C-alpha positions, 0 to 999 in steps of 0.5 A: 639257623636265623638269631635275631638281635636290635630288640628292645625299649625305644620313645615313640618318635625314635629308631631301631635296628634289627639284625637277624644273622645267618649261615653262609648256606642259608643266606645265599639265595634265600628271601628274607622278611621280617614278621611281627607279633602282638598277643592275641593276633596272628604275625603281621608281614613287616617287609621282604628282600629278595635273594639279590637285595636289587628288590624291597618290599615294604607293607604299606603301612609302614613304607617311609618308615620301615627299611630292610637292607640285606649284607652280604659280608656278614650274611644279615639282613636289617631292619631299620625303623625309624619314626616308631609308634606305640602301636609298632610295639611287638615281638619281630622275626625274622624268617627265610626262604625260597619264598618269605611267604612259606619259610623255611627258617625262623627267628627266635623274635625280639621284642620291641617296644615303644612307648 
């Protein structure tokens, strides 16, 4: 249901943009969130955008570097990550549902490696 793209390897200080694309039926009226996970740890919430796109939330420690947005023409939610740090290395997952805290769908995950 959710197809992620945009992960990869980048040097510290660089940028990556993750995208999460889905069907119109799933995209409309749902909130979207990004989570990340490193080996041996549970998922960590990164960002949320509401169904209208007018309200966004970013984890405190990521504010100023990460931005979440929606493109209604492409049924896509993006996570712009700037000034990346090695500790941002993780598998990043897109999730969606009426409430991001209890998602109905998850993406397959995309690896982000910062060296």
